[in-house]
All heavy atoms as an XYZ file, in Angstrom:
919
protein
N     146.171     78.604     86.035
C     145.044     77.708     86.202
C     144.523     77.816     87.636
O     145.273     77.998     88.576
C     145.487     76.279     85.880
C     144.374     75.271     85.950
S     144.911     73.691     85.269
C     143.401     73.190     84.528
N     143.243     77.681     87.794
C     142.611     77.789     89.106
C     142.408     76.387     89.691
O     141.740     75.552     89.083
C     141.272     78.511     88.976
C     140.693     78.880     90.319
O     141.459     79.025     91.280
O     139.460     79.005     90.400
N     143.004     76.152     90.836
C     142.849     74.871     91.517
C     141.928     75.099     92.708
O     142.309     75.757     93.686
C     144.209     74.337     91.980
C     145.184     74.159     90.837
C     146.209     75.075     90.605
C     145.063     73.068     89.981
C     147.092     74.903     89.554
C     145.943     72.894     88.926
C     146.955     73.814     88.724
O     147.828     73.647     87.674
N     140.719     74.565     92.632
C     139.729     74.808     93.678
C     140.142     74.224     95.025
O     139.694     74.685     96.064
C     138.370     74.246     93.251
C     137.786     74.850     91.973
C     136.485     74.154     91.590
C     137.563     76.343     92.144
N     141.035     73.261     95.013
C     141.485     72.590     96.228
C     142.735     73.237     96.819
O     143.207     72.825     97.884
C     141.774     71.104     95.928
C     142.622     70.925     94.710
C     142.189     70.652     93.435
C     144.040     71.050     94.616
N     143.251     70.594     92.571
C     144.402     70.835     93.270
C     145.054     71.324     95.534
C     145.726     70.878     92.828
C     146.368     71.371     95.107
C     146.691     71.150     93.762
N     143.287     74.243     96.139
C     144.576     74.821     96.535
C     144.574     75.315     97.983
O     145.520     75.040     98.728
C     144.958     75.964     95.591
C     146.291     76.612     95.949
C     146.719     77.625     94.906
C     146.084     78.949     95.154
N     146.681     80.041     94.375
N     143.528     75.993     98.407
C     143.498     76.521     99.773
C     143.503     75.395    100.804
O     144.113     75.523    101.860
C     142.305     77.458     99.994
C     142.403     78.269    101.268
C     143.676     79.113    101.334
O     143.983     79.886    100.426
N     144.437     78.965    102.417
N     142.853     74.279    100.494
C     142.887     73.129    101.397
C     144.318     72.614    101.557
O     144.746     72.262    102.660
C     141.991     71.997    100.882
C     140.514     72.352    100.926
O     140.113     73.203    101.751
O     139.757     71.773    100.127
N     145.065     72.563    100.458
C     146.454     72.104    100.505
C     147.329     73.092    101.276
O     148.200     72.682    102.055
C     146.988     71.907     99.091
N     147.094     74.382    101.086
C     147.870     75.393    101.817
C     147.543     75.333    103.304
O     148.441     75.403    104.149
C     147.630     76.796    101.228
C     148.237     76.874     99.825
C     148.203     77.883    102.142
C     147.854     78.105     99.033
N     146.268     75.182    103.643
C     145.884     75.056    105.053
C     146.558     73.854    105.696
O     147.042     73.928    106.831
C     144.365     74.941    105.204
C     143.631     76.211    104.834
O     144.227     77.282    104.717
N     142.333     76.098    104.615
N     146.614     72.744    104.975
C     147.285     71.546    105.488
C     148.775     71.814    105.684
O     149.360     71.419    106.696
C     147.056     70.368    104.535
C     147.607     69.084    105.027
N     148.252     68.192    104.204
C     147.609     68.515    106.269
C     148.636     67.148    104.918
N     148.254     67.319    106.165
N     149.390     72.509    104.730
C     150.811     72.859    104.845
C     151.049     73.728    106.078
O     152.046     73.554    106.788
C     151.281     73.579    103.577
N     150.142     74.649    106.352
C     150.278     75.503    107.537
C     150.159     74.689    108.823
O     150.879     74.937    109.788
C     149.228     76.608    107.504
C     149.494     77.626    106.414
C     148.345     78.597    106.182
O     147.207     78.358    106.594
N     148.635     79.694    105.476
N     149.281     73.695    108.832
C     149.127     72.845    110.010
C     150.377     71.998    110.256
O     150.714     71.713    111.402
C     147.919     71.913    109.853
C     146.592     72.625    109.857
C     145.460     71.721    109.384
O     145.646     70.560    109.060
N     144.255     72.289    109.333
N     151.061     71.596    109.201
C     152.240     70.733    109.318
C     153.538     71.511    109.532
O     154.535     70.924    109.947
C     152.383     69.876    108.067
S     151.042     68.687    107.858
N     153.539     72.785    109.211
C     154.733     73.624    109.322
C     155.347     73.493    110.713
O     154.617     73.545    111.693
C     154.338     75.082    109.030
C     155.527     75.987    108.785
O     156.534     75.509    108.256
O     155.434     77.174    109.141
N     156.637     73.251    110.870
C     157.723     73.403    109.890
C     158.051     72.135    109.097
O     159.004     72.112    108.339
C     158.914     73.792    110.762
C     158.701     73.016    112.025
C     157.187     73.009    112.219
N     157.271     71.069    109.275
C     157.499     69.859    108.494
C     156.791     69.958    107.149
O     155.867     70.739    106.987
C     156.984     68.635    109.263
C     157.717     68.396    110.558
C     157.155     67.220    111.350
O     156.074     66.708    110.998
O     157.817     66.825    112.328
N     157.246     69.142    106.195
C     156.582     69.107    104.898
C     155.238     68.404    105.028
O     155.118     67.398    105.718
C     157.443     68.370    103.862
C     158.627     69.174    103.396
C     159.263     68.638    102.116
O     158.681     67.755    101.441
O     160.350     69.132    101.779
N     154.261     68.956    104.365
C     152.957     68.295    104.267
C     152.936     67.480    102.983
O     153.754     67.691    102.083
C     151.834     69.325    104.250
O     151.913     70.110    103.075
N     151.984     66.557    102.901
C     151.809     65.813    101.666
C     150.350     65.403    101.532
O     149.638     65.274    102.536
C     152.729     64.594    101.598
S     152.581     63.429    102.956
N     149.931     65.247    100.311
C     148.556     64.868    100.061
C     148.366     64.454     98.616
O     149.318     64.425     97.830
N     147.146     64.143     98.307
C     146.796     63.625     96.984
C     145.653     64.451     96.413
O     144.745     64.838     97.147
C     146.377     62.147     97.108
C     147.591     61.292     97.509
C     145.741     61.629     95.822
C     147.259     59.862     97.861
N     145.721     64.706     95.117
C     144.587     65.292     94.411
C     143.886     64.147     93.700
O     144.494     63.429     92.897
C     145.020     66.370     93.400
C     143.810     66.907     92.641
C     145.746     67.506     94.100
N     142.630     63.969     94.060
C     141.842     62.907     93.462
C     140.654     63.466     92.711
O     140.172     64.562     93.012
N     140.207     62.714     91.751
C     139.038     63.087     90.968
C     137.891     62.162     91.366
O     138.015     60.940     91.313
C     139.362     62.913     89.479
C     138.422     63.535     88.467
C     138.344     65.041     88.637
C     138.899     63.200     87.053
N     136.795     62.778     91.826
C     135.613     62.011     92.216
C     134.393     62.740     91.674
O     134.213     63.929     91.928
C     135.534     61.905     93.733
C     134.293     61.186     94.195
C     134.615     60.165     95.229
C     133.341     59.490     95.643
N     133.508     58.172     96.047
N     133.597     62.027     90.900
C     132.417     62.635     90.271
C     132.774     63.902     89.498
O     132.113     64.926     89.611
C     131.339     62.927     91.316
C     130.890     61.679     92.039
O     130.781     60.615     91.450
N     130.641     61.807     93.330
N     133.888     63.838     88.770
C     134.368     64.936     87.918
C     134.800     66.173     88.699
O     134.938     67.245     88.135
C     133.334     65.301     86.853
C     133.003     64.152     85.937
C     132.002     64.554     84.892
C     131.659     63.331     84.043
N     130.632     63.601     83.067
N     135.020     66.033     90.005
C     135.476     67.149     90.846
C     136.855     66.816     91.418
O     137.053     65.718     91.956
C     134.509     67.368     92.013
C     133.120     67.728     91.599
C     132.858     69.216     91.734
O     133.644     69.959     92.288
N     131.729     69.648     91.221
N     137.784     67.762     91.308
C     139.091     67.592     91.924
C     138.993     67.947     93.403
O     138.341     68.924     93.774
C     140.130     68.500     91.260
C     140.492     68.076     89.861
C     141.588     68.937     89.261
O     142.178     69.778     89.974
O     141.845     68.775     88.057
N     139.645     67.145     94.241
C     139.634     67.390     95.679
C     141.001     67.044     96.256
O     141.653     66.109     95.795
C     138.547     66.535     96.348
C     138.449     66.767     97.836
C     137.368     65.927     98.480
C     137.414     66.144     99.987
N     136.612     65.188    100.722
N     141.410     67.810     97.263
C     142.660     67.548     97.970
C     142.393     66.636     99.158
O     141.468     66.873     99.941
C     143.278     68.871     98.461
C     144.510     68.657     99.303
C     145.711     68.286     98.717
C     144.471     68.814    100.681
C     146.840     68.079     99.484
C     145.597     68.615    101.455
C     146.780     68.247    100.847
O     147.901     68.034    101.612
N     143.199     65.596     99.285
C     143.108     64.656    100.393
C     144.422     64.702    101.170
O     145.459     64.270    100.658
C     142.877     63.232     99.873
C     141.573     63.067     99.146
C     141.463     63.349     97.787
C     140.441     62.624     99.810
C     140.257     63.191     97.115
C     139.220     62.460     99.143
C     139.145     62.756     97.793
O     137.961     62.608     97.131
N     144.406     65.240    102.395
C     145.642     65.293    103.183
C     146.095     63.888    103.579
O     145.271     63.002    103.815
C     145.254     66.114    104.411
C     143.776     66.057    104.487
C     143.265     65.801    103.107
N     147.397     63.703    103.628
C     147.983     62.422    104.019
C     148.995     62.647    105.141
O     149.484     63.764    105.338
C     148.697     61.777    102.839
S     147.609     61.333    101.476
N     149.314     61.575    105.818
C     150.337     61.634    106.857
C     151.711     61.488    106.202
O     151.914     60.633    105.343
C     150.125     60.515    107.876
C     151.069     60.617    109.039
C     150.884     59.633    110.183
C     149.885     58.559    110.006
N     149.934     57.515    111.022
N     152.647     62.350    106.615
C     154.036     62.274    106.167
C     154.758     61.319    107.108
O     154.933     61.630    108.285
C     154.675     63.665    106.191
C     156.121     63.646    105.735
O     156.693     62.603    105.460
N     156.714     64.830    105.665
N     155.180     60.168    106.592
C     155.855     59.194    107.452
C     157.365     59.166    107.229
O     158.034     58.216    107.650
C     155.253     57.783    107.303
C     155.402     57.266    105.872
C     153.791     57.774    107.750
C     155.129     55.768    105.736
N     157.918     60.197    106.597
C     159.378     60.279    106.468
C     159.948     60.270    107.879
O     159.580     61.085    108.710
C     159.780     61.546    105.719
N     160.829     59.342    108.157
C     161.255     59.112    109.540
C     162.013     60.290    110.142
O     161.530     60.943    111.054
C     162.079     57.834    109.634
O     163.171     57.900    108.748
N     163.179     60.560    109.658
C     164.044     61.559    110.283
C     163.990     62.918    109.595
O     164.405     63.908    110.172
C     165.503     61.061    110.254
C     165.716     59.695    110.869
C     165.699     59.739    112.379
O     166.241     60.693    112.943
O     165.137     58.816    112.982
N     163.522     62.964    108.378
C     163.751     64.154    107.558
C     162.467     64.868    107.155
O     162.362     65.373    106.054
C     164.544     63.755    106.327
N     161.478     64.935    108.034
C     160.204     65.562    107.675
C     160.340     67.056    107.392
O     159.441     67.650    106.825
C     159.177     65.352    108.783
C     158.685     63.930    108.888
C     157.636     63.828    109.968
C     157.190     62.395    110.145
N     156.205     62.257    111.212
N     161.453     67.658    107.802
C     161.647     69.083    107.540
C     161.995     69.343    106.078
O     161.801     70.445    105.583
C     162.737     69.658    108.445
C     162.459     69.600    109.945
C     163.642     70.158    110.728
C     161.192     70.353    110.299
N     162.534     68.315    105.399
C     162.903     68.528    104.006
C     162.534     67.387    103.073
O     163.047     67.295    101.960
C     164.392     68.849    103.882
C     165.322     67.755    104.299
C     165.920     67.939    105.686
O     165.887     69.031    106.247
O     166.412     66.946    106.209
N     161.632     66.518    103.505
C     161.182     65.455    102.603
C     159.821     64.927    103.059
O     159.351     65.256    104.143
C     162.202     64.312    102.547
O     162.285     63.663    103.790
N     159.231     64.111    102.199
C     157.945     63.524    102.559
C     157.842     62.116    102.002
O     158.436     61.782    100.978
C     156.775     64.378    102.031
C     156.535     64.247    100.549
C     155.552     63.394    100.070
C     157.281     64.968     99.636
C     155.323     63.263     98.705
C     157.071     64.852     98.273
C     156.084     64.000     97.809
N     157.096     61.297    102.712
C     156.717     59.969    102.264
C     155.242     59.824    102.630
O     154.883     59.921    103.809
C     157.557     58.862    102.950
C     157.051     57.477    102.537
C     159.040     59.013    102.645
N     154.408     59.623    101.635
C     152.975     59.467    101.896
C     152.733     58.112    102.552
O     153.228     57.087    102.085
C     152.164     59.578    100.587
C     152.222     61.012    100.052
C     150.716     59.143    100.791
C     151.529     61.213     98.718
N     151.984     58.131    103.636
C     151.613     56.899    104.318
C     150.891     55.986    103.314
O     149.875     56.385    102.735
C     150.699     57.227    105.496
C     150.338     56.023    106.341
O     150.228     54.905    105.801
O     150.140     56.209    107.556
N     151.394     54.772    103.083
C     150.757     53.891    102.103
C     149.314     53.531    102.454
O     148.504     53.280    101.553
C     151.642     52.640    102.082
C     152.654     52.804    103.134
C     152.592     54.191    103.659
N     148.974     53.532    103.736
C     147.585     53.268    104.121
C     146.678     54.412    103.677
O     145.556     54.177    103.208
C     147.474     53.042    105.625
C     148.215     51.809    106.158
C     148.139     51.766    107.680
C     147.686     50.536    105.531
N     147.164     55.660    103.819
C     146.407     56.815    103.325
C     146.228     56.711    101.812
O     145.132     56.925    101.281
C     147.125     58.125    103.650
C     147.076     58.501    105.117
O     146.309     57.877    105.877
O     147.809     59.429    105.495
N     147.319     56.386    101.111
C     147.270     56.296     99.652
C     146.236     55.253     99.217
O     145.402     55.520     98.346
C     148.652     55.955     99.087
C     148.763     56.162     97.597
C     149.336     57.319     97.082
C     148.289     55.213     96.693
C     149.433     57.530     95.716
C     148.377     55.411     95.321
C     148.953     56.566     94.840
O     149.038     56.768     93.483
N     146.298     54.087     99.840
C     145.378     53.005     99.469
C     143.927     53.381     99.743
O     143.040     53.116     98.920
C     145.750     51.733    100.227
N     143.689     54.027    100.877
C     142.319     54.426    101.227
C     141.772     55.442    100.223
O     140.630     55.334     99.773
C     142.298     55.010    102.638
C     140.926     55.369    103.128
C     140.941     55.896    104.550
O     141.652     55.342    105.397
O     140.239     56.889    104.793
N     142.609     56.416     99.862
C     142.187     57.436     98.904
C     141.987     56.812     97.522
O     140.992     57.087     96.843
C     143.201     58.599     98.858
C     143.194     59.334    100.204
C     142.905     59.549     97.708
C     144.409     60.194    100.444
N     142.908     55.950     97.127
C     142.807     55.297     95.826
C     141.496     54.518     95.697
O     140.863     54.514     94.637
C     144.002     54.363     95.628
C     144.096     53.754     94.254
C     145.371     52.954     94.080
O     145.777     52.224     94.999
O     145.960     53.067     92.993
N     141.075     53.901     96.790
C     139.821     53.142     96.789
C     138.573     54.031     96.787
O     137.491     53.576     96.444
C     139.752     52.203     97.996
C     140.702     51.027     97.876
O     141.203     50.764     96.760
O     140.960     50.375     98.908
N     138.730     55.290     97.202
C     137.549     56.139     97.356
C     137.353     57.161     96.231
O     136.337     57.846     96.206
C     137.612     56.880     98.699
O     138.647     57.840     98.690
N     138.306     57.277     95.312
C     138.190     58.246     94.216
C     138.099     57.519     92.880
O     138.417     56.338     92.780
C     139.368     59.256     94.201
C     139.422     60.057     95.486
C     140.698     58.572     93.928
N     137.686     58.255     91.871
C     137.637     57.693     90.526
C     139.041     57.588     89.924
O     139.328     56.679     89.159
C     136.743     58.541     89.623
C     135.310     58.613     90.144
O     134.817     57.610     90.706
O     134.686     59.683     90.002
N     139.897     58.562     90.283
C     141.254     58.591     89.734
C     142.132     59.478     90.608
O     141.696     60.532     91.076
C     141.207     59.161     88.311
C     142.521     59.258     87.619
C     142.420     59.900     86.240
O     141.316     60.321     85.838
O     143.457     59.991     85.575
N     143.367     59.061     90.823
C     144.369     59.929     91.464
C     145.039     60.698     90.342
O     145.529     60.104     89.378
C     145.386     59.109     92.276
C     144.694     58.523     93.506
C     146.585     59.973     92.668
C     145.565     57.637     94.369
N     145.033     62.022     90.461
C     145.603     62.816     89.366
C     146.870     63.558     89.752
O     147.564     64.075     88.884
C     144.573     63.798     88.781
C     144.030     64.724     89.845
C     143.454     63.058     88.100
C     143.135     65.802     89.282
N     147.195     63.616     91.055
C     148.413     64.320     91.420
C     148.813     64.146     92.862
O     148.026     63.707     93.701
N     150.064     64.501     93.111
C     150.657     64.473     94.446
C     150.990     65.910     94.826
O     151.550     66.658     94.026
C     151.949     63.631     94.458
C     151.690     62.191     93.967
C     152.610     63.655     95.833
C     150.797     61.361     94.845
N     150.653     66.274     96.056
C     150.932     67.619     96.564
C     151.866     67.502     97.753
O     151.713     66.611     98.584
C     149.631     68.317     97.035
C     149.927     69.737     97.503
C     148.577     68.310     95.954
N     152.834     68.398     97.833
C     153.611     68.521     99.059
C     154.028     69.971     99.234
O     153.844     70.797     98.345
C     154.798     67.557     99.102
C     155.961     67.913     98.233
N     155.946     67.774     96.863
C     157.175     68.396     98.547
C     157.121     68.146     96.379
N     157.885     68.544     97.380
N     154.542     70.267    100.415
C     154.937     71.649    100.701
C     156.439     71.741    100.884
O     157.110     70.755    101.207
C     154.239     72.146    101.971
O     154.720     71.464    103.110
N     156.945     72.935    100.672
C     158.301     73.305    101.051
C     158.161     74.410    102.090
O     157.871     75.556    101.732
C     159.115     73.788     99.850
C     159.641     72.686     98.996
N     160.379     72.912     97.855
C     159.560     71.338     99.113
C     160.708     71.759     97.309
N     160.222     70.785     98.058
N     158.308     74.072    103.368
C     158.114     75.056    104.428
C     159.043     76.273    104.337
O     158.736     77.324    104.872
C     158.397     74.260    105.705
C     158.133     72.840    105.331
C     158.538     72.734    103.891
N     160.162     76.120    103.626
C     161.109     77.240    103.494
C     160.610     78.276    102.489
O     161.298     79.256    102.231
C     162.486     76.731    103.037
C     163.036     75.583    103.818
C     162.478     74.217    103.399
O     161.676     74.086    102.475
N     162.879     73.189    104.111
N     159.424     78.082    101.915
C     158.823     79.002    100.947
C     159.618     79.084     99.647
O     159.643     80.113     98.993
C     158.639     80.396    101.568
C     157.615     81.229    100.797
O     156.685     80.639    100.218
O     157.748     82.459    100.765
N     160.273     77.980     99.285
C     160.992     77.906     98.015
C     160.184     76.991     97.097
O     160.148     75.782     97.303
C     162.424     77.367     98.210
C     163.201     78.287     99.140
C     163.124     77.220     96.867
C     164.532     77.728     99.591
N     159.520     77.580     96.125
C     158.660     76.795     95.249
C     159.424     76.295     94.030
O     159.095     76.605     92.884
C     157.427     77.605     94.842
C     156.416     77.834     95.954
C     155.224     78.633     95.456
C     155.935     76.518     96.551
N     160.472     75.523     94.303
C     161.258     74.880     93.253
C     161.324     73.399     93.573
O     161.631     73.016     94.704
C     162.664     75.467     93.189
C     162.695     76.904     92.743
C     164.112     77.468     92.721
O     165.082     76.674     92.694
O     164.235     78.691     92.743
N     161.049     72.578     92.578
C     161.090     71.144     92.769
C     162.531     70.656     92.889
O     163.389     71.054     92.104
C     160.393     70.431     91.603
C     158.909     70.639     91.583
C     158.344     71.635     90.798
C     158.075     69.857     92.362
C     156.981     71.835     90.774
C     156.698     70.055     92.352
C     156.159     71.047     91.560
N     162.768     69.796     93.862
C     164.091     69.199     94.030
C     164.299     68.131     92.964
O     163.350     67.707     92.286
C     164.213     68.566     95.419
O     163.355     67.435     95.515
N     165.532     67.675     92.814
C     165.803     66.590     91.875
C     165.036     65.334     92.283
O     164.534     64.601     91.439
C     167.308     66.316     91.792
C     168.086     67.407     91.084
C     167.560     67.705     89.681
O     167.368     66.762     88.881
O     167.315     68.891     89.370
N     164.921     65.113     93.572
C     164.160     63.968     94.076
C     162.686     64.091     93.707
O     162.044     63.103     93.313
C     164.331     63.865     95.591
O     163.546     62.836     96.110
N     162.129     65.297     93.830
C     160.731     65.535     93.424
C     160.543     65.204     91.946
O     159.579     64.543     91.558
C     160.329     66.995     93.653
C     160.276     67.408     95.103
O     160.132     66.532     95.973
O     160.371     68.627     95.356
N     161.466     65.684     91.125
C     161.365     65.473     89.679
C     161.459     63.984     89.347
O     160.691     63.478     88.517
C     162.462     66.250     88.944
C     162.287     67.748     89.012
C     163.470     68.440     88.384
C     163.394     69.942     88.559
N     164.596     70.617     88.039
N     162.377     63.290     89.985
C     162.528     61.858     89.745
C     161.257     61.117     90.143
O     160.771     60.253     89.413
C     163.736     61.314     90.517
C     163.898     59.829     90.369
C     164.475     59.294     89.221
C     163.455     58.962     91.358
C     164.600     57.922     89.066
C     163.573     57.596     91.210
C     164.158     57.080     90.067
O     164.268     55.721     89.920
N     160.700     61.462     91.298
C     159.475     60.802     91.772
C     158.312     61.074     90.827
O     157.541     60.172     90.502
C     159.129     61.278     93.178
O     160.133     60.902     94.090
N     158.185     62.318     90.405
C     157.111     62.700     89.479
C     157.194     61.870     88.204
O     156.192     61.331     87.736
C     157.227     64.189     89.165
S     156.078     64.802     87.927
N     158.389     61.765     87.663
C     158.590     61.018     86.418
C     158.335     59.530     86.631
O     157.673     58.884     85.817
C     160.022     61.255     85.912
C     160.333     60.647     84.579
C     159.721     61.445     83.472
C     160.241     60.996     82.127
N     159.633     61.746     81.045
N     158.828     58.982     87.748
C     158.737     57.537     87.937
C     157.322     57.058     88.249
O     156.936     55.972     87.833
C     159.717     57.063     89.006
O     159.348     57.548     90.271
N     156.529     57.864     88.957
C     155.160     57.414     89.246
C     154.155     57.964     88.237
O     152.989     57.608     88.287
C     154.716     57.739     90.690
C     154.672     59.227     90.940
C     155.595     57.041     91.689
C     154.083     59.576     92.288
N     154.641     58.834     87.346
C     153.834     59.334     86.221
C     152.559     60.040     86.679
O     151.469     59.784     86.177
C     153.505     58.193     85.255
C     153.088     58.703     83.884
O     153.525     59.796     83.488
O     152.302     58.002     83.211
N     152.732     60.930     87.675
C     151.631     61.772     88.149
C     152.104     63.217     88.230
O     153.284     63.481     88.464
C     151.168     61.339     89.546
C     150.333     60.070     89.649
C     150.112     59.699     91.109
C     148.998     60.228     88.942
N     151.186     64.143     88.069
C     151.495     65.562     88.235
C     151.900     65.804     89.682
O     151.316     65.235     90.608
C     150.271     66.426     87.881
C     149.869     66.226     86.424
C     150.547     67.909     88.168
C     148.529     66.858     86.069
N     152.911     66.644     89.895
C     153.321     67.060     91.236
C     152.976     68.537     91.410
O     153.207     69.347     90.511
C     154.824     66.865     91.436
C     155.193     65.547     92.069
C     154.590     64.367     91.677
C     156.164     65.488     93.049
C     154.925     63.154     92.254
C     156.516     64.288     93.634
C     155.897     63.112     93.246
N     152.413     68.844     92.564
C     152.079     70.213     92.932
C     152.888     70.557     94.174
O     153.062     69.724     95.057
C     150.588     70.339     93.262
C     149.667     69.911     92.152
C     149.183     68.623     92.091
C     149.261     70.813     91.167
C     148.323     68.211     91.089
C     148.399     70.412     90.154
C     147.935     69.109     90.123
O     147.080     68.715     89.123
N     153.343     71.787     94.242
C     154.140     72.253     95.364
C     153.506     73.507     95.927
O     153.200     74.440     95.181
C     155.565     72.538     94.877
C     156.620     72.927     95.878
C     156.776     71.860     96.960
C     157.953     73.131     95.154
N     153.266     73.512     97.244
C     152.674     74.668     97.908
C     153.584     75.122     99.044
O     154.489     74.412     99.452
C     151.255     74.362     98.464
C     150.304     74.004     97.343
C     151.288     73.265     99.511
N     153.301     76.299     99.544
C     154.039     76.860    100.667
C     153.059     77.240    101.768
O     151.987     77.773    101.478
C     154.808     78.106    100.227
O     155.261     78.825    101.357
N     153.433     76.999    103.023
C     152.568     77.437    104.120
C     152.604     78.953    104.319
O     151.826     79.502    105.085
C     153.139     76.708    105.338
C     154.558     76.442    105.000
C     154.604     76.267    103.508
N     153.494     79.637    103.605
C     153.698     81.070    103.813
C     153.156     81.941    102.683
O     153.290     83.147    102.718
C     155.187     81.332    104.020
C     155.728     80.646    105.272
C     157.237     80.696    105.306
C     157.808     80.038    106.534
N     157.513     78.638    106.703
N     152.572     81.329    101.662
C     152.038     82.123    100.544
C     150.867     81.376     99.918
O     150.563     80.258    100.301
C     153.124     82.376     99.494
O     153.395     81.193     98.770
N     150.265     82.004     98.928
C     149.153     81.337     98.245
C     149.566     80.867     96.850
O     148.731     80.632     95.992
C     147.937     82.255     98.162
C     148.181     83.483     97.302
O     149.338     83.714     96.890
O     147.220     84.213     97.029
N     150.873     80.703     96.657
C     151.377     80.285     95.353
C     151.407     78.766     95.248
O     151.463     78.049     96.244
C     152.775     80.850     95.140
C     152.776     82.366     95.061
C     154.159     82.875     94.763
C     154.101     84.361     94.558
N     154.734     85.121     95.589
N     151.392     78.305     94.010
C     151.474     76.872     93.732
C     152.366     76.682     92.510
O     152.334     77.483     91.574
C     150.066     76.272     93.512
C     150.121     74.758     93.423
C     149.385     76.878     92.304
C     148.757     74.089     93.502
N     153.200     75.654     92.560
C     154.035     75.286     91.419
C     153.578     73.916     90.941
O     153.121     73.089     91.737
C     155.506     75.255     91.820
N     153.700     73.693     89.645
C     153.219     72.451     89.043
C     154.292     71.908     88.109
O     154.930     72.660     87.371
C     151.924     72.699     88.226
C     151.407     71.408     87.620
C     150.856     73.366     89.073
N     154.474     70.602     88.148
C     155.354     69.944     87.180
C     154.676     68.660     86.717
O     154.068     67.945     87.518
C     156.763     69.683     87.760
C     157.717     69.298     86.651
C     156.726     68.657     88.869
C     159.182     69.364     87.044
N     154.758     68.434     85.420
C     154.140     67.253     84.820
C     155.236     66.271     84.397
O     156.320     66.699     83.976
C     153.291     67.666     83.618
C     152.050     68.418     84.022
C     151.323     69.073     82.857
N     150.082     69.692     83.304
C     150.009     70.827     84.008
N     151.118     71.474     84.323
N     148.846     71.316     84.381
N     154.947     64.973     84.463
C     155.972     63.986     84.128
C     156.581     64.179     82.738
O     157.778     63.977     82.558
C     155.229     62.641     84.206
C     154.044     62.901     85.066
C     153.688     64.346     84.879
N     155.771     64.590     81.761
C     156.289     64.745     80.399
C     157.170     65.981     80.231
O     157.771     66.182     79.179
C     155.150     64.743     79.382
C     154.142     65.865     79.586
O     154.261     66.629     80.563
O     153.209     65.963     78.766
N     157.279     66.808     81.263
C     158.146     67.994     81.217
C     159.549     67.703     81.738
O     160.403     68.574     81.728
C     157.540     69.123     82.053
C     156.205     69.598     81.563
C     155.531     70.572     82.511
O     155.889     70.640     83.710
O     154.618     71.267     82.050
N     159.770     66.488     82.225
C     161.033     66.151     82.888
C     161.889     65.296     81.967
O     161.441     64.271     81.450
C     160.760     65.387     84.200
C     159.902     66.244     85.124
C     162.060     64.985     84.872
C     159.337     65.507     86.294
N     163.133     65.728     81.772
C     164.106     64.923     81.016
C     164.819     64.028     82.006
O     165.648     64.500     82.796
C     165.103     65.819     80.295
C     164.468     66.576     79.152
O     163.535     66.031     78.537
O     164.907     67.704     78.874
N     164.501     62.759     81.988
C     165.156     61.826     82.905
C     165.289     60.475     82.254
O     164.567     60.107     81.390
C     164.373     61.705     84.201
């Protein structure tokens, strides 16, 4: 599938490298767009992310619908962690994973997770 916002997410991941980037895919006027967010994970930004709730709220108010969460794995390993899978399932949104070192993207949907 072609994600028109993918390069924006990869560029953001490159800017945040070696820390994980995070962002939101929102739908506005039937167009998907990537919205970069601040990673506020305190000590572990190299291997985890927490989206700033102020960023989330601002984006939620400005789009028609939030359709997914994006984050990066700076180590260029495009495999979702157990924590990623749990979060995806619990918030019931698609998760996208990008790397600052390639143009690949991984996708996981909540209904694909046995939890």
